[in-house]
C-alpha positions as CSV (number, residue, x, y, z in Angstrom):
1,M,33.2,74.6,84.3
2,A,30.3,73.0,86.5
3,F,32.9,70.9,87.7
4,L,34.7,74.0,89.0
5,L,31.8,75.9,90.2
6,L,30.9,73.2,92.9
7,F,33.6,74.3,95.0
8,V,33.0,78.0,94.9
9,P,31.8,79.8,97.8
10,N,28.3,82.0,97.9
11,K,30.0,84.3,100.0
12,L,32.0,85.7,96.4
13,F,28.5,87.0,95.7
14,A,28.3,89.2,98.8
15,Q,30.2,92.1,99.6
16,E,32.2,92.3,102.6
17,K,34.0,94.5,104.6
18,T,36.4,92.5,106.5
19,P,39.9,94.5,107.4
20,V,42.5,93.5,105.2
21,L,46.4,93.0,106.3
22,S,48.4,92.6,102.9
23,G,52.0,92.9,102.2
24,Y,55.2,91.8,100.3
25,V,58.2,89.8,101.3
26,L,61.0,90.9,100.0
27,S,64.5,89.7,99.9
28,V,66.9,92.7,101.1
29,V,69.7,91.5,98.6
30,N,67.8,92.6,95.4
31,N,64.5,93.7,96.5
32,E,63.4,90.5,94.7
33,P,60.3,88.8,95.9
34,L,60.3,85.6,98.0
35,S,58.0,83.6,97.0
36,G,57.0,80.3,99.3
37,A,57.5,82.3,102.4
38,T,55.8,81.8,105.7
39,V,54.1,84.7,107.2
40,R,52.1,83.9,110.8
41,L,49.8,85.8,112.3
42,N,49.6,85.9,116.2
43,R,51.1,82.9,115.8
44,S,48.0,81.1,114.5
45,A,46.9,82.0,110.9
46,G,49.2,81.2,108.1
47,A,49.8,82.5,104.5
48,I,52.4,81.2,102.2
49,T,53.6,83.8,100.0
50,D,53.0,83.7,96.0
51,E,55.2,84.2,93.1
52,N,55.3,88.0,93.8
53,G,56.1,87.6,97.5
54,Y,52.4,88.7,98.6
55,F,50.0,87.7,101.0
56,S,47.1,89.2,102.9
57,F,44.9,88.3,106.3
58,P,41.5,89.4,107.2
59,I,41.7,91.2,110.7
60,Q,40.1,92.2,113.8
61,A,39.9,95.7,114.3
62,N,41.4,97.6,117.3
63,A,43.6,94.2,117.5
64,G,47.3,94.1,118.5
65,I,49.4,92.4,115.6
66,T,52.4,89.9,115.6
67,L,53.6,88.8,112.4
68,T,56.3,85.9,111.9
69,V,58.1,85.6,108.8
70,S,60.2,83.0,107.8
71,F,62.0,81.9,104.6
72,I,64.7,79.0,104.2
73,G,67.9,80.4,103.7
74,F,67.0,83.5,105.4
75,Q,66.4,84.8,108.7
76,S,63.6,85.1,110.1
77,K,61.9,88.0,111.6
78,V,59.2,88.9,114.1
79,I,57.2,92.5,114.0
80,S,54.5,94.1,116.1
81,Y,52.0,96.6,114.8
82,T,49.1,98.0,116.1
83,H,46.2,98.0,114.0
84,E,46.1,101.3,113.3
85,S,48.7,101.4,111.2
86,F,47.0,99.8,108.6
87,T,43.8,102.0,108.3
88,G,45.4,103.6,105.3
89,G,45.3,100.0,103.2
90,Q,48.8,100.5,102.0
91,P,50.6,96.8,102.3
92,L,53.7,96.2,104.3
93,N,57.4,95.7,102.7
94,I,59.1,93.2,104.9
95,Y,62.3,92.3,104.0
96,L,64.6,89.4,105.4
97,Q,68.2,89.0,105.9
98,P,70.0,86.2,104.0
99,D,71.4,83.6,106.7
100,T,75.1,83.5,104.7
101,L,76.4,80.4,106.3
102,T,72.9,78.5,105.2
103,T,73.9,75.9,102.3
104,K,72.6,77.8,99.0
105,I,69.8,75.2,97.5
106,V,66.7,75.3,98.9
107,V,63.7,73.0,98.2
108,I,60.5,74.6,99.1
109,E,57.3,73.0,99.6
110,A,53.5,74.8,99.0
111,R,51.8,73.7,101.6
112,S,52.4,72.6,104.9
113,G,50.1,72.7,108.3
114,L,47.6,75.6,108.3
115,D,49.9,77.3,105.4
116,F,46.7,78.0,103.4
117,D,46.4,81.3,102.2
118,S,48.4,81.3,98.9
119,L,47.6,82.2,95.1
120,S,50.3,79.5,93.4
121,I,49.9,76.5,95.3
122,K,51.1,73.9,92.9
123,G,50.0,70.9,94.7
124,N,51.5,68.4,96.4
125,G,55.0,68.5,97.1
126,D,58.0,67.2,99.4
127,M,60.2,68.8,101.3
128,I,63.6,68.5,102.6
129,G,66.1,71.5,104.1
130,G,68.8,72.9,102.3
131,K,71.8,71.9,104.4
132,E,70.5,68.1,104.6
133,L,70.1,68.2,100.8
134,N,73.3,69.7,100.2
135,N,75.3,67.3,102.1
136,I,74.0,64.2,101.0
137,P,76.8,62.0,100.0
138,R,77.0,61.7,96.0
139,I,79.5,60.5,93.2
140,L,82.2,63.1,92.7
141,E,79.6,65.7,92.1
142,S,77.1,67.6,94.2
143,D,74.3,67.1,92.2
144,L,70.4,68.3,92.0
145,F,69.1,64.9,90.4
146,R,71.5,62.2,92.6
147,G,70.2,64.6,96.1
148,L,66.6,64.1,95.1
149,Q,67.2,60.5,94.9
150,S,66.9,59.6,98.5
151,L,63.4,60.9,98.8
152,P,60.5,58.1,98.9
153,G,59.3,57.5,95.9
154,I,62.1,58.4,93.9
155,T,64.8,55.9,92.1
156,S,67.1,55.6,89.5
157,I,67.9,52.6,86.9
158,S,71.5,52.1,88.1
159,D,75.0,54.0,89.4
160,Y,75.4,54.9,86.2
161,S,72.2,57.1,85.6
162,S,71.4,60.2,87.6
163,S,67.8,59.8,85.5
164,M,64.8,60.4,88.2
165,Y,62.2,57.2,87.8
166,V,59.1,58.9,90.2
167,R,56.3,56.5,91.6
168,G,56.8,54.4,88.9
169,G,57.2,56.3,86.0
170,T,60.0,56.9,83.0
171,P,62.5,60.0,83.0
172,D,60.1,61.5,80.0
173,Q,57.3,62.0,81.7
174,N,58.7,64.5,84.1
175,I,58.4,68.5,83.5
176,V,61.8,69.4,84.6
177,Q,61.8,73.3,84.2
178,L,64.8,76.4,85.2
179,D,63.7,79.6,85.5
180,G,60.3,79.1,83.0
181,N,63.1,77.0,80.6
182,E,61.5,73.6,79.6
183,I,64.9,71.4,79.6
184,Y,64.9,68.2,77.6
185,Q,68.1,66.6,77.4
186,L,68.4,66.1,81.4
187,E,72.1,64.3,82.0
188,H,75.9,64.7,81.4
189,A,78.1,62.0,80.8
190,F,75.6,59.8,78.9
191,G,73.5,60.0,82.3
192,L,75.9,60.1,85.2
193,F,75.4,63.6,86.1
194,S,72.5,66.0,85.6
195,V,72.8,68.8,84.3
196,F,71.7,71.1,87.5
197,H,74.3,71.6,90.0
198,T,73.7,72.6,93.2
199,N,75.6,75.8,93.6
200,N,73.5,78.6,91.6
201,I,69.7,77.4,92.8
202,Q,67.7,79.0,95.0
203,S,64.9,77.1,95.2
204,V,63.2,73.6,93.8
205,F,59.3,72.7,94.2
206,L,59.6,68.8,93.4
207,S,55.6,67.4,92.9
208,K,55.5,63.6,92.7
209,G,51.9,63.8,91.3
210,G,49.0,65.8,91.9
211,F,49.9,68.9,90.7
212,N,47.4,71.6,89.6
213,A,45.9,72.5,86.3
214,E,48.6,75.2,85.7
215,Y,50.8,72.6,84.1
216,G,50.8,69.6,81.9
217,G,51.7,67.3,78.6
218,R,53.5,65.0,81.6
219,L,52.4,62.3,83.5
220,S,53.9,61.7,86.6
221,S,56.0,64.2,88.1
222,L,56.8,68.2,88.1
223,M,59.9,69.9,88.9
224,V,60.7,74.0,89.1
225,I,63.9,75.2,89.5
226,S,64.6,78.6,90.2
227,S,68.5,79.8,89.7
228,G,70.4,82.6,92.1
229,L,72.1,83.1,95.4
230,N,70.9,84.0,98.5
231,T,73.7,86.0,99.5
232,T,73.8,89.8,101.2
233,N,73.1,93.0,99.5
234,S,76.5,93.1,97.8
235,P,78.0,91.2,94.5
236,S,78.7,87.5,95.5
237,F,80.5,84.4,93.9
238,V,80.9,81.0,94.8
239,A,83.4,78.7,93.1
240,D,83.4,74.7,93.9
241,F,86.4,72.1,93.0
242,S,86.1,68.5,92.4
243,L,88.4,66.1,91.0
244,L,85.8,66.1,87.9
245,T,84.4,69.6,87.3
246,V,85.2,73.7,88.5
247,T,82.2,75.2,89.0
248,A,81.1,79.2,89.2
249,A,78.6,81.4,90.3
250,F,77.9,85.2,90.5
251,Q,75.3,87.3,91.7
252,V,75.2,91.2,91.3
253,P,73.3,93.7,92.3
254,I,73.4,96.5,89.6
255,K,71.8,99.4,91.5
256,E,68.4,99.0,93.1
257,M,67.1,97.7,90.0
258,F,68.4,95.1,88.5
259,T,70.1,92.0,89.7
260,L,72.0,89.8,87.8
261,S,73.3,86.1,88.5
262,G,74.4,83.0,86.7
263,S,76.4,80.0,86.8
264,I,79.1,77.9,84.6
265,R,80.2,74.3,85.0
266,R,83.0,72.7,83.2
267,S,84.4,68.8,83.4
268,Y,88.6,68.6,82.6
269,I,88.6,65.1,81.6
270,D,90.0,66.2,78.7
271,I,92.3,68.7,79.8
272,V,93.9,66.9,83.0
273,Y,93.6,62.9,82.7
274,A,93.6,62.9,79.0
275,K,96.5,64.0,78.8
276,F,97.8,61.2,81.1
277,S,96.4,58.4,79.0
278,K,95.8,57.5,75.8
279,D,93.1,55.2,76.9
280,I,90.7,58.4,78.2
281,P,89.0,59.7,75.2
282,E,89.0,63.4,74.6
283,Y,85.4,64.0,76.2
284,Y,84.2,67.4,78.6
285,F,80.9,69.1,79.5
286,Y,80.1,72.5,80.5
287,D,76.8,73.6,81.8
288,G,75.7,77.3,82.2
289,N,72.8,79.9,83.1
290,L,72.2,84.0,83.0
291,K,69.1,85.7,84.2
292,L,68.4,89.1,84.2
293,D,65.6,90.3,86.9
294,A,64.4,94.1,86.6
295,R,62.5,95.7,88.9
296,L,61.2,98.5,86.5
297,T,58.6,99.5,89.1
298,K,56.9,98.6,92.3
299,N,54.3,96.6,90.0
300,D,56.2,95.6,87.2
301,K,59.2,93.2,86.5
302,I,61.0,91.5,83.6
303,S,63.2,88.6,83.7
304,L,65.3,87.5,81.0
305,S,67.1,83.7,81.5
306,I,69.2,81.5,79.1
307,F,70.4,78.2,79.7
308,S,72.9,76.4,78.0
309,S,74.6,72.6,78.3
310,N,76.6,70.5,75.6
311,D,78.6,67.2,75.5
312,N,81.4,66.4,73.5
313,L,83.1,63.3,72.8
314,D,85.4,62.7,70.3
315,Y,87.2,58.9,70.9
316,L,89.7,57.3,69.1
317,M,90.1,53.0,69.7
318,D,94.0,53.4,68.9
319,K,95.3,57.2,68.7
320,D,98.5,56.0,67.6
321,M,97.0,54.4,63.8
322,K,97.1,56.1,60.6
323,K,93.4,54.8,59.5
324,Q,91.7,56.1,62.9
325,F,88.2,53.8,64.3
326,G,85.9,55.7,66.6
327,F,83.2,58.3,66.5
328,F,82.3,61.9,67.1
329,Y,79.0,63.0,69.4
330,K,78.0,65.7,70.8
331,W,74.9,66.7,72.2
332,K,73.4,70.0,73.9
333,N,70.6,71.8,75.1
334,L,69.6,76.0,75.1
335,A,66.4,77.3,75.9
336,G,65.5,81.2,76.9
337,N,63.0,82.9,78.0
338,I,61.8,86.7,78.9
339,S,59.1,87.0,81.5
340,W,56.8,90.2,82.6
341,Q,55.2,89.8,85.6
342,H,52.8,93.0,86.7
343,Q,50.5,93.9,89.9
344,F,47.5,95.4,89.0
345,N,46.8,95.8,92.7
346,N,46.7,94.0,96.2
347,S,44.6,91.2,94.4
348,L,45.3,91.5,90.9
349,N,48.2,90.0,89.4
350,S,49.2,88.8,85.8
351,S,52.1,87.3,84.1
352,L,53.5,86.7,80.4
353,R,56.1,84.8,79.0
354,I,57.7,84.0,76.1
355,A,60.1,80.6,75.9
356,Y,62.4,78.7,73.3
357,T,63.7,75.7,73.9
358,G,66.5,73.6,71.9
359,Y,67.8,70.5,71.9
360,H,70.8,68.7,69.2
361,S,72.6,65.6,68.7
362,V,74.9,64.7,66.2
363,F,76.9,61.4,65.7
364,D,79.3,60.4,63.3
365,F,81.0,57.2,63.0
366,K,84.9,57.7,61.5
367,F,85.5,54.7,59.6
368,M,82.4,54.4,57.8
369,E,78.8,56.0,56.6
370,M,77.1,56.1,59.8
371,N,75.7,59.4,61.5
372,E,72.6,60.4,63.0
373,Y,71.0,63.8,63.5
374,N,68.6,65.0,66.1
375,T,67.3,68.4,66.8
376,I,64.2,69.5,68.9
377,H,62.8,73.3,68.9
378,E,59.8,74.5,70.5
379,L,58.2,77.5,71.1
380,R,56.1,78.3,73.9
381,G,54.0,80.9,75.3
382,H,52.2,81.4,78.6
383,G,50.1,84.0,80.2
384,S,47.9,84.0,83.6
385,V,45.9,86.2,85.4
386,S,45.7,86.1,88.9
387,W,42.7,87.5,91.3
388,K,42.2,87.6,95.1
389,Y,38.8,88.0,95.5
390,S,39.1,87.7,99.3
391,P,41.4,86.3,101.9
392,D,39.6,83.0,101.3
393,F,39.4,82.8,97.5
394,T,41.7,83.2,94.4
395,I,41.1,82.2,91.0
396,K,43.9,81.9,87.9
397,T,43.2,81.1,85.0
398,G,45.3,81.3,82.1
399,F,47.0,80.0,78.5
400,E,49.5,78.2,77.0
401,I,50.6,78.0,72.8
402,K,53.3,75.6,72.4
403,R,55.2,75.3,68.2
404,P,57.2,72.0,69.0
405,E,59.6,70.6,65.9
406,V,61.7,67.0,66.1
407,F,63.9,66.6,63.4
408,L,65.8,62.9,63.2
409,D,68.3,62.1,60.2
410,Q,69.5,59.0,60.3
411,K,72.0,57.4,57.4
412,W,73.4,53.9,57.0
413,D,74.7,52.6,53.9
414,M,71.5,51.5,52.9
415,L,69.1,52.7,55.0
416,E,68.0,56.2,55.8
417,V,65.5,57.9,58.7
418,D,64.3,61.0,57.8
419,I,61.4,61.9,59.8
420,A,60.5,65.8,60.6
421,Q,57.4,66.2,62.8
422,S,55.7,69.6,64.1
423,A,52.4,70.3,65.7
424,M,50.2,73.1,67.7
425,Q,49.2,72.6,70.7
426,S,46.9,75.1,72.6
427,V,45.9,75.2,76.3
428,A,43.4,76.6,78.4
429,F,43.5,76.2,82.3
430,I,41.8,77.6,85.7
431,N,42.3,77.4,88.8
432,T,40.8,77.7,92.1
433,I,42.0,77.9,95.4
434,W,38.9,78.4,98.5
435,N,39.9,78.3,102.4
436,A,36.8,76.9,103.8
437,G,37.1,78.1,107.3
438,K,40.3,77.5,108.9
439,L,40.2,73.7,108.8
440,V,39.8,73.0,105.0
441,R,41.2,74.1,101.4
442,L,39.9,72.9,98.4
443,E,41.9,73.7,95.4
444,S,40.4,72.4,92.2
445,G,41.4,73.2,88.4
446,F,40.6,72.1,84.9
447,R,42.8,72.0,81.6
448,L,41.8,71.8,77.8
449,N,44.3,70.8,75.5
450,N,44.0,70.6,72.0
451,Y,46.5,68.9,69.8
452,S,47.0,69.7,66.2
453,Y,47.6,65.7,64.9
454,L,44.0,65.2,66.4
455,N,41.8,66.7,64.5
456,S,41.0,69.4,66.8
457,A,39.8,66.8,69.1
458,I,39.5,68.9,73.0
459,M,41.0,66.9,76.0
460,A,40.0,67.9,79.2
461,E,42.1,67.3,82.3
462,P,40.2,68.2,85.7
463,R,42.3,68.3,88.6
464,L,41.3,68.5,92.7
465,H,43.3,68.7,96.1
466,V,41.7,68.5,99.8
467,E,43.2,69.3,102.5
468,Y,41.6,69.3,106.1
469,N,43.7,70.3,109.1
470,T,42.5,69.1,112.5
471,D,45.1,71.6,113.9
472,E,48.6,72.5,113.7
473,E,50.0,69.1,113.9
474,L,48.1,67.1,112.3
475,R,47.1,67.1,107.6
476,L,45.0,65.1,105.7
477,F,44.6,65.5,101.9
478,F,43.4,64.2,98.9
479,S,43.9,64.6,95.2
480,I,42.5,63.3,91.6
481,G,43.6,64.6,88.3
482,K,44.3,63.7,84.8
483,Y,47.0,64.2,82.6
484,F,48.3,64.0,79.1
485,Q,51.6,63.3,77.6
486,F,52.4,64.4,73.7
487,I,55.7,63.6,73.8
488,N,58.1,60.4,74.0
489,R,61.6,59.5,74.3
490,V,63.6,56.2,72.7
491,P,65.5,55.6,75.3
492,R,69.2,54.2,74.2
493,A,72.0,52.9,75.7
494,F,75.2,55.0,76.4
495,F,73.5,57.2,73.8
496,A,71.2,60.8,74.2
497,N,67.7,59.8,73.5
498,V,65.7,60.5,70.8
499,W,62.6,62.3,70.8
500,A,59.0,61.8,69.3
501,L,55.9,63.8,69.2
502,S,52.7,62.3,69.3
503,D,51.0,61.9,65.5
504,E,48.9,59.8,63.9
505,N,51.0,56.7,64.8
506,I,51.6,57.7,68.3
507,L,48.8,58.9,70.2
508,P,49.0,60.7,73.4
509,S,49.5,58.7,76.7
510,S,47.1,59.5,79.8
511,T,46.8,58.9,83.3
512,M,44.6,59.7,86.4
513,H,46.3,60.3,90.2
514,Y,44.9,59.0,93.0
515,I,46.9,60.1,96.0
516,C,45.8,60.5,99.7
517,G,47.6,60.8,103.2
518,F,48.6,62.6,105.9
519,E,51.3,64.7,108.0
520,K,51.7,64.4,111.5
521,N,54.2,67.3,113.5
522,F,54.8,65.9,117.1
523,S,57.3,68.8,118.1
524,K,59.3,71.6,116.0
525,Q,61.8,68.7,115.7
526,Y,59.8,65.4,114.4
527,N,57.1,64.9,111.3
528,V,56.1,61.8,110.1
529,G,54.4,61.6,107.0
530,L,52.3,58.9,104.8
531,E,51.0,59.0,101.3
532,L,49.0,56.0,99.2
533,F,49.4,56.3,95.5
534,Y,47.1,55.2,92.6
535,K,48.2,55.5,89.1
536,N,46.4,53.8,86.0
537,Y,48.1,54.8,82.6
538,T,46.3,54.2,79.3
539,R,48.1,54.3,75.3
540,I,52.2,54.4,77.4
541,Q,54.4,54.1,74.6
542,V,57.3,51.4,74.4
543,F,60.2,51.5,71.9
544,N,60.0,48.8,69.5
545,Q,63.2,46.5,69.9
546,N,62.0,44.5,66.7
547,I,61.3,47.7,65.1
548,L,63.2,46.8,61.9
549,G,61.8,43.4,61.2
550,Q,58.2,45.3,61.0
551,I,58.0,48.5,58.9
552,S,58.6,49.3,55.6
553,P,60.6,52.0,53.7
554,D,58.3,54.8,52.6
555,E,60.8,55.2,49.3
556,Y,64.1,54.4,47.3
557,S,66.9,56.5,46.9
558,E,70.2,55.5,44.7
559,D,69.6,52.2,46.2
560,R,69.0,53.5,49.9
561,A,66.0,52.6,52.1
562,I,64.2,55.7,53.1
563,Y,62.0,55.6,56.0
564,H,59.5,58.9,56.8
565,Q,56.9,57.7,58.9
566,T,56.8,56.5,62.9
567,K,54.7,54.0,62.5
568,S,55.8,50.8,64.7
569,V,58.5,52.6,66.6
570,F,56.7,52.4,69.5
571,L,54.5,49.9,71.0
572,E,51.5,50.8,72.9
573,G,49.8,49.3,75.7
574,D,48.5,50.1,79.4
575,G,49.9,49.7,83.3
576,K,49.0,50.3,86.5
577,V,51.1,51.5,89.6
578,I,49.9,51.4,93.1
579,G,52.1,52.4,96.5
580,G,53.0,53.8,99.1
581,E,55.4,55.9,100.9
582,L,56.4,56.5,104.4
583,I,59.0,59.0,106.2
584,G,59.9,60.4,108.9
585,R,62.1,63.3,109.9
586,K,63.7,64.8,112.9
587,E,64.3,68.4,110.7
588,N,66.2,70.3,113.8
589,G,69.0,69.8,116.4
590,I,72.5,68.4,116.2
591,I,71.3,65.2,114.1
592,T,69.2,65.6,111.5
593,G,67.9,63.4,108.9
594,W,65.0,61.2,108.3
595,L,64.3,57.5,107.5
596,S,62.1,56.7,104.7
597,Y,60.3,53.1,103.2
598,A,58.6,53.2,99.4
599,Y,56.5,50.5,97.9
600,T,55.9,50.2,94.4
601,Y,53.9,47.8,92.5
602,N,54.3,48.6,88.7
603,K,52.8,46.7,86.0
604,N,52.7,47.1,82.1
605,R,50.9,45.6,79.1
606,I,51.9,46.1,75.9
607,E,50.2,44.9,72.4
608,S,51.9,41.9,70.8
609,F,54.2,41.4,74.0
610,A,55.3,38.9,76.4
611,G,52.0,37.1,75.6
612,N,49.6,40.4,75.9
613,E,50.2,39.7,80.0
614,Y,51.0,42.2,82.9
615,F,55.1,42.7,83.5
616,T,57.3,44.3,85.8
617,P,59.5,46.8,84.0
618,R,62.1,46.4,84.1
619,Y,63.6,50.0,86.2
620,N,60.9,49.4,89.0
621,K,62.5,48.4,92.5
622,E,59.3,47.3,94.5
623,H,61.2,48.3,98.2
624,V,63.1,50.5,98.8
625,L,64.4,51.8,102.0
626,N,66.5,55.1,102.2
627,A,68.1,56.5,105.4
628,Y,69.8,59.7,105.7
629,C,71.8,60.8,108.6
630,N,73.4,64.8,109.5
631,I,75.1,65.1,112.3
632,M,77.3,68.1,113.5
633,V,80.4,65.9,115.1
634,F,81.7,68.6,117.8
635,D,78.2,69.6,119.1
636,L,77.4,66.2,119.7
637,A,80.6,65.4,121.0
638,K,80.1,68.4,123.8
639,E,76.5,67.0,124.4
640,V,78.1,63.3,125.4
641,L,81.5,64.3,127.0
642,P,83.0,66.1,129.4
643,S,83.0,69.8,128.5
644,W,87.0,70.0,129.6
645,I,87.5,67.5,126.7
646,I,86.0,69.3,123.9
647,K,87.1,72.8,123.1
648,S,86.6,73.5,119.7
649,S,83.8,74.2,118.0
650,L,84.6,74.4,114.8
651,P,81.2,73.1,112.4
652,V,82.4,69.4,111.0
653,I,79.2,68.0,109.5
654,F,79.5,64.2,109.0
655,S,76.8,62.9,106.5
656,T,75.7,59.3,106.0
657,N,73.2,57.9,103.3
658,F,72.1,54.1,103.4
659,V,69.8,52.8,100.7
660,Y,68.6,49.4,100.5
661,A,66.4,48.0,97.4
662,S,64.5,45.0,96.1
663,G,66.4,43.4,93.1
664,Q,65.0,44.7,89.5
665,F,63.7,42.5,87.0
666,L,65.3,41.2,83.9
667,T,64.4,39.0,81.0
668,A,66.6,36.3,81.0
669,P,66.6,33.6,78.2
670,T,64.5,30.2,79.1
671,S,65.9,27.9,76.2
672,M,68.3,28.6,73.4
673,G,68.1,27.5,69.9
674,V,70.7,26.7,67.0
675,D,70.3,27.0,63.4
676,S,72.5,25.1,61.3
677,A,72.3,26.2,58.3
678,A,73.4,30.2,58.8
679,N,76.9,30.3,58.5
680,V,77.2,33.0,61.1
681,V,79.2,31.9,64.1
682,V,81.8,29.2,63.9
683,F,82.6,26.6,66.5
684,N,85.7,24.6,67.2
685,S,83.7,21.5,66.2
686,G,84.0,22.6,63.1
687,K,80.0,23.1,62.7
688,N,78.4,26.0,61.1
689,A,75.6,27.5,63.5
690,Y,73.6,30.6,64.1
691,S,72.0,30.4,67.7
692,T,69.4,32.2,69.6
693,F,68.4,32.8,73.0
694,I,64.4,32.4,73.1
695,L,62.5,34.9,75.8
696,A,59.1,32.7,76.7
697,Q,58.5,35.1,80.1
698,Q,59.0,38.8,80.5
699,A,60.9,40.1,83.2
700,N,61.4,36.2,84.6
701,L,64.5,36.5,86.8
702,Q,65.1,39.2,89.9
703,L,68.2,40.6,90.4
704,P,69.7,40.1,94.0
705,P,68.5,43.4,96.4
706,Y,70.7,46.8,95.7
707,I,72.3,48.4,99.0
708,R,74.6,50.9,99.3
709,L,76.5,53.1,102.1
710,D,78.0,56.5,101.1
711,I,79.6,59.0,103.6
712,R,80.5,62.9,103.7
713,L,82.6,64.9,105.6
714,S,82.6,68.5,105.6
715,C,84.0,71.6,107.3
716,D,83.3,75.5,107.6
717,F,86.2,77.7,107.7
718,L,85.8,81.8,107.5
719,Y,88.3,83.4,106.8
720,H,87.8,87.3,107.1
721,D,84.7,87.2,104.9
722,I,85.5,84.5,102.8
723,L,83.8,81.2,104.1
724,I,85.6,77.6,102.8
725,T,84.7,74.3,102.9
726,P,86.3,71.4,102.2
727,Y,84.8,67.8,101.9
728,L,85.4,64.3,101.7
729,Q,83.0,62.1,100.5
730,V,83.0,57.9,99.4
731,F,80.4,56.5,97.4
732,N,79.7,52.9,98.0
733,I,81.8,52.9,101.0
734,G,81.5,48.9,101.5
735,N,82.4,48.4,97.8
736,R,79.1,46.5,97.6
737,K,79.0,44.8,94.1
738,N,75.5,45.2,93.1
739,V,74.7,43.7,89.8
740,W,73.8,46.1,86.7
741,F,72.6,43.3,84.1
742,L,73.8,39.8,83.3
743,T,75.2,38.8,79.8
744,Y,74.8,35.6,78.2
745,D,77.0,34.0,75.7
746,I,77.7,30.7,73.9
747,E,81.1,28.7,73.9
748,G,81.4,26.0,71.1
749,T,83.5,22.6,71.8
750,S,84.0,19.1,70.8
751,A,81.3,18.2,73.1
752,G,78.8,20.8,71.9
753,I,77.4,24.3,73.1
754,Q,77.6,25.6,76.5
755,Q,75.8,28.7,77.7
756,R,77.9,31.2,80.3
757,I,76.3,33.9,82.2
758,A,78.4,37.2,83.2
759,K,77.4,39.7,86.2
760,S,78.2,43.0,85.1
761,N,78.3,45.2,88.5
762,M,77.4,48.6,89.4
763,L,80.0,51.5,90.3
764,P,82.9,50.2,93.0
765,I,83.5,52.4,96.1
766,L,84.7,55.9,95.3
767,P,86.5,58.5,97.2
768,S,86.6,62.2,96.2
769,I,87.7,65.4,97.8
770,G,86.2,68.8,96.8
771,C,86.6,72.3,98.0
772,K,84.0,75.1,97.7
773,V,84.6,78.8,97.9
774,Q,82.0,81.7,99.0
775,F,82.7,85.2,99.1
């Protein structure tokens, strides 16, 4: 607590009578608050609204007031008042009208320039405009994770994976919440797509590190997603048809108190493509969410949210064979929560949420006894109280209680793994925000964890974020924080992940975040940012590939060995990540986009692995260059060509996305041994032999660089009140054969044994078409 008191100003203990202008920024569609809206007073002082859409300013007596209110996806509003309008002390209600031609996904940033005044600043974040994110070319589908991977510091391991590796961290180190629901299995189609499409996403906050004390339990990043449509004050509908799926989203205001919104997406591989080819398996996926917002009174809001996703694969090697060879595989998410927000007065508000998250996977071979069941159940309660003591100082405190349970049951002919884990985690947090004058903002926090497996040990996570603004164009910042993680995944190729809780065998991982950087605005159009970061990991858990040789059965039943413990499932180690990100943006005009470069030095050291030496993880990409460009085609043509040539004003958008990444590291065999006594492989020479590859050094081979260029072309047609947007996109238009991995094989001949190396490539050129309809 002493850590926090260092940043509490002395004036907290003095009563001030400075007049305060306060109010709420709301959507005219459904009277819902707009969190993250920017409010400027007389074009100088700025505020960002909190989760209730609330803002406040100290004002001077007898002074004229001009408010400029803006929010991405809505039309800006300028309002002029006299000081006498606020002598009654009643907060204002400011309503914004949606921009109906703006794409429906918005990524907001909780910090920018002098916009200090917020109750719910979540720490460092990254920002990208809605149109730019939605227009980034991707694989067949409009996918949230694929779009975010064009930002610096966020990469994937391959074209076949939508998982996000953020600043050297693994996907299980990311907190991902949709409407307050924490989601575990984030991918469809064995990782090719994420479970989040973009047609029903209202806003996304993404922090790549340094997020505040209200959030924890993971080591790398935070993503908070809010669903819904920014539409007019009437029922709205969006449909999107691609070569893979059909998506529908809706939003319906019910009287003045309720708003119902939701979406559903389903693939139709099994309905269309599988009917024309026996080689295509019976596979489909779907996902959907439903949200009901109820504004019971002016000060009370209740929200109910449900999310579900499902993947089903029924694979047969030969559909015409009587004795079928194949397997059945299914994995699904189910999450829901109910929350209540109450505003006591202009300075004090509270929230309470009760949530459930579930995940379940089933794998069953059809021709032999081999099956697997993996289940996660988690109940979570979260509550907080936020008090705005003065326009310059805010304190937020709260609690979180989690009850996670993990079950894993795997059966083979002679082997069974039966593991059941449950834990209780309780958290208390406090977060303060102090605007120390017009130039300095300090956010400090403390998070205390109690985890049942660790004999009631208390783990503390201090956090600190400092910003200094020399003017409205330059911002300097620094963040430091401690983070713990209590759950880990077992990654598997082509199979859904298996999760394991921290226990007496798997201790919690931890890391320290150090972040510093600056942002410079050269005008309303151009922005340059630089961030440097360092993370040191302790007790990181890496799946033990040699687990079968290191564990012993706990019991035997009917000639089957049974394992109940998590001992030796993971190997423990430490790591360090050092990096920097440089990005230049053009945010307005006929041509928009960005150019970014990211450098990541990532080293791990694992016990009894690779000689206990530091090595580069497989997923790390040391150098990554991203270039994204978004062009209004006919507007540009009118600028460069005579006016009599171009008459059309059709909104045609051409987008390109270029990626260059240095090659990933592999562990290649440096020698090969042959055991002639083993009767396993029979060569042409007639000799029985068993060959093994010997790995002398971890990550000793680097693949060629990864290079890819994508394009997208779309056009908006307004037919009566229906907005129709057909699009064409081409992934990897140069058809570059980027290397995925290498396969080592041997061939026995009369002359001896020869080694063969084969390259497996990532995705080739993939053109696709689609159409979005909105009304």
